[in-house]
C-alpha positions in Angstrom: 61.9 -13.6 -92.5 65.1 -14.4 -94.6 67.3 -13.3 -91.7 65.5 -15.5 -89.1 67.8 -18.1 -87.4 66.3 -21.6 -87.2 67.3 -23.9 -84.7 68.5 -26.7 -86.4 71.0 -29.3 -85.6 73.7 -31.1 -87.5 73.6 -34.8 -86.8 76.0 -37.6 -87.7 74.7 -37.8 -91.0 72.2 -34.8 -91.4 70.1 -32.4 -89.7 67.2 -32.3 -87.2 64.3 -29.9 -87.1 61.3 -29.5 -84.8 57.9 -29.0 -86.6 54.3 -28.5 -85.6 51.5 -29.8 -87.8 48.1 -28.7 -88.2 46.3 -31.5 -90.1 43.1 -31.2 -92.2 44.2 -28.1 -93.7 43.0 -26.5 -97.1 46.3 -26.9 -98.5 49.9 -28.2 -97.5 52.0 -25.5 -96.7 54.8 -23.9 -94.2 53.0 -21.2 -92.4 55.5 -19.8 -90.1 58.6 -20.2 -87.9 57.6 -19.9 -84.4 59.9 -18.0 -81.8 61.5 -21.3 -80.6 62.4 -22.2 -84.3 59.7 -24.8 -84.5 58.4 -25.1 -88.2 54.7 -24.9 -88.5 53.1 -26.7 -91.2 49.4 -27.3 -92.4 48.8 -30.6 -94.1 45.4 -31.5 -96.0 45.8 -35.3 -94.6 43.7 -36.2 -91.4 45.6 -37.4 -88.5 44.3 -41.0 -88.9 46.2 -44.4 -89.6 49.4 -42.3 -90.2 48.1 -40.4 -93.2 49.3 -37.2 -91.8 52.8 -38.3 -91.1 53.0 -39.8 -94.6 51.9 -36.6 -96.1 54.5 -34.6 -93.8 57.2 -36.7 -95.3 56.2 -36.3 -99.0 55.5 -32.7 -98.5 59.0 -32.1 -96.7 60.5 -34.1 -99.6 59.2 -31.9 -102.3 60.2 -28.5 -100.3 63.6 -29.7 -99.6 64.1 -31.4 -103.2 65.3 -34.7 -101.4 64.0 -38.2 -101.4 61.4 -39.3 -98.9 63.9 -42.0 -97.7 66.0 -39.2 -96.5 63.4 -37.7 -94.0 62.4 -39.6 -91.0 59.9 -38.8 -88.1 62.2 -39.7 -85.0 59.7 -38.4 -82.4 56.1 -37.4 -82.0 54.6 -40.2 -84.4 51.3 -39.6 -82.5 51.2 -35.8 -81.7 51.3 -32.7 -83.7 54.8 -31.8 -82.4 57.6 -33.9 -84.2 61.3 -34.0 -84.4 62.3 -34.8 -88.0 65.7 -36.2 -89.0 66.8 -35.0 -92.6 69.9 -37.4 -93.8 72.7 -36.2 -96.2 72.0 -32.5 -95.8 73.3 -30.3 -93.1 71.4 -27.6 -91.1 72.5 -24.7 -93.4 71.1 -26.4 -96.5 67.8 -27.3 -94.9 67.6 -23.4 -93.7 68.3 -22.2 -97.0 65.6 -24.4 -98.6 63.0 -23.7 -96.1 63.7 -19.9 -96.5 63.4 -20.1 -100.2 60.1 -21.9 -99.7 58.7 -19.3 -97.6 59.4 -16.3 -100.0 
């Protein structure tokens, strides 16, 4: 899994990644990187009143070791497929930290 290439992109101030969430899971975890580069994440929160979105930001903050304010959901607020912006971190560093989590 460590050799897998992610489809992350550098932006003006950071990186962007595609995620697919599965709410109401038993625990918060990254389960896989899909063939198209989407990061699949399970969250314990239900998809009600933005709870899953808030938990996603908190979980990614912990995994990446950055402040919640550096993570933003830029697309997909009401769906399972989301586009996440990570500011002040390039795509290579995001990749390294996600791979380290999966080990």
